[in-house]
C-alpha positions, 0 to 999 in steps of 0.5 A: 378449307372444308368446314366439318363439325369435328373440326370445330369441337372439343374432344374429351377423352375419358378412362372409363376404369377412372372416370366415375364410379355409380354402384361404388365397387371401385371401378368406374362405369358407364352410368358414372360417365351419364352422371357427369353429363351436365359437367362436360356440358358445362366444361364446353366440349362436344364430342367424348372419345370413350376408352374401351369398354368392350367384354375384355379379360382386362389383361390391358386393361379393355385394350384386350377385347374378347367380344366387339358387340358387347360391354364388360360387366364392371362398366355396365350393360349394353343398355347403359351404353344405348342410355350414355349415346341417347343423353349424350346426344340430347346434350349435343355431345357426340360420341366415339368409341375406341376401334381396337382392330390390330389385335384381339384378346386371345379369348376372343372366340376368332382366336380359340377357332384359330388355335383349333384350325376351325375353317375360315378362322384357321389364318385369321391371325399370325402363325409360324413353325418357327419363332421369328425375331420380333420385338414386342412394344410391351417389352421382350418377343413378339412371338410366343408359341401355343401348345394346342395349335403347335405354332407360334403367333404374333402379339406386338403388345400382350402375350393375351393380344394375338394380332389379326391377319389383315391379309385375310378379307374375311377379317376385314370384313368383320371389322366392317360389320362391327363398325357398322354395328356401332354407327348404327347404334349411334356412335359418331366415329372411331378412335382407331387404336394403332392403327399403323400396324395393322399391316404386316409383311407376312413373310414375317421375315427375322427383323436385324438386331435392334435394342427396340422394337426389333423387325418393325419395318415388317409392320409400322406403315406397311404399304398395304395400310392404306389399301386397307383403310381406303376399303374401311372408308369406301365400304363403311365410313363413307355412308356415315356422318362420322369422323376417324381418328388413327393413332399413329406410332412412328409416323412422320407428316409425309405418311400422315399427308397420305393418311388424312388428305381428304382426296385420299378418303383414309382418316380424317386425323392422325395421333402422332407422337413426334412431340411426345418425344420431347422429354425423351430418347425415341422411347419414353423410358429412355428420359431427357431433361426437357427443353421447351424447344425439344416441344416447339420443333415437333408441334411446328413442324406438323403444323407447317407440313400438314397446313391446309393439306391434312388436319392435326390432332391437338393433344398433350395427354391420354391414357398412356401419356404421363401428365404433361405439368410433370413433363412440360411444365412445374408443379410450382407453377401449377396454374400457370404452366397448365394454362399456358400449355392449353394456349400454346396447344390449343390455338394451333390448328387441329382438332383438340383434346381434352385427357380427362383431368387435365382441365383441372391440372391433375398431375403424376401419381409417383406411388413409392413402390411397384405394387401400386400400380397396376398396368402391364405395361409398367410391369413388363418395363421394370422387369426388362429393365432389370434384366438390363442391370438397371437397379430397382432406384432407377426404374423407379424413377422411370416409372414414377415419371412414365408409367401409364398409370399416372393418367389412370389415377381416379378423376379428382372430383372433391375432397371427400375420401376417394376424390368423390370417385368411389366410397370403395377403395378404387381399383387404382389408388387416387392421387395424394394430392386430390384434397387440394386438386380437384373440380369442386375446388377448382369450381369455387375458385375466380382464378382455376385451370378449370375456368380458363380451360372453359374460357379457350372452348368458349373462344374456339367457338367465338373466332373461326380464325382458331379452327380455320387460320392458316398457321406461322411461326413468329420468333421460332428461333428463340429457345424460350417463347413458343409464339405464333400467328393463325389468319385468314383474310378477315382476322388474325391472332397471335398467341405468345408463350413463355414455356419456361419457370424464369422472367423471359424479356419480350418488348413486342407490342400489339397496338392495333390487337385486343388481348383477348386470352391471358393467364396472369391478372396483371402484365409486365411491360417488356417481359413475360412471367413464368409461363405467362401465356398471352393472346391477341387478336385482331379483325381487318380494319378493326382498332383497338378498343 
């Protein structure tokens, strides 16, 4: 397997609005990130993925971009982003930016000119005389009327996020130019937002009726996607030492293999969402009881089907997903389940991603009233659910579990007011448990989620088998355990995780292996304690010390 730097490092995602506020206006900013570089360095991460900081009306908190070459004032200035790149590189940490090019903001100059049918901009977006029957990811219709132009435009997300027309070669050239702009500034790659939606059937046929995402077959993984991505790679990405990860909704391993196979020159890896369905039916708002097997099956499927071909992304949390402890672990066993989930995930094959706060075991916000939530998707889904006859109580229960704001509460640095995030009231309320769960408290503890994450990162750097080894399931049909083997010609590791809050009988021994990691100080012969994880290592010919 080809050795590449983006396979060997941990990526740490920063949601800038909620990371650290340096000027005490209640909103996190770029200088605040610079202030915390020593923390990131000590944690051991080698790549930062920065969610959008571009100029934006903030209808979708930065994923609606009005100027790709400028910074939103609440986050800082272009000088600040240049300083961030410089200081991160000094600390030997690379920076990956969000590339949001399925859509722009309706405030973007391109859209304003398209509305007026000015020159080449007339068909930069998708326009139709009649409203088409397509559904939006944020609920409701995906086509809205523009009075000035007298036509309907496509927005797969919010009304203020019109979709770009990638069939137009001028649009593709614009995207290439803005990519070069950031790569020339020193950025080391891109996380490509909803990238498998960029290609559409430009005839815009009406979609057959569906309760969710009507018309999706006309914009999900359209065949032209591969042509566009290869063009970006050929004309831009191949000229730089960088990497790309694509956010790809409703993608399967077969499509992911096409997207990530190095011979095809499209993307380096993708974010897939199969395992995010472990506690829901197809869409996160249709919840079901979590079972460990529901997480194991999709993760193992992707490990096995991309093994030796494409490359996986290893994540459980991001700015769009609730906290993993609430979903797949236990608040009663916060330390044990947070650390077990880290072992289960980060010893697999792929690039590992940590979302801010995950490394200290942050949990869902679970605000009691709707007005506490700021997320546009949350409010849209609430309205949609109420129109469908669901009660306020039922919708609030869904939101407490699945709202994107669960991951967006301010980073909990210490037990001071507002968790040390800001001296000003923050844009989104701090989680009530910040006095117990924060970086300062975790750093002081002898046994903490933070220290455990540091140890996991150290081990991945120490043992090449964790990065480049092949993957093989063990005891796959055991409903409570997730165990697997990673191996090369020279070394091997075995990972065993109890995914439940009960003791599980486990009588296998590995006498020729060294146990290099566990989240319990004391082991019990013949069983695994609640959420216990163990990692064993063996070099060929080596005996246990």
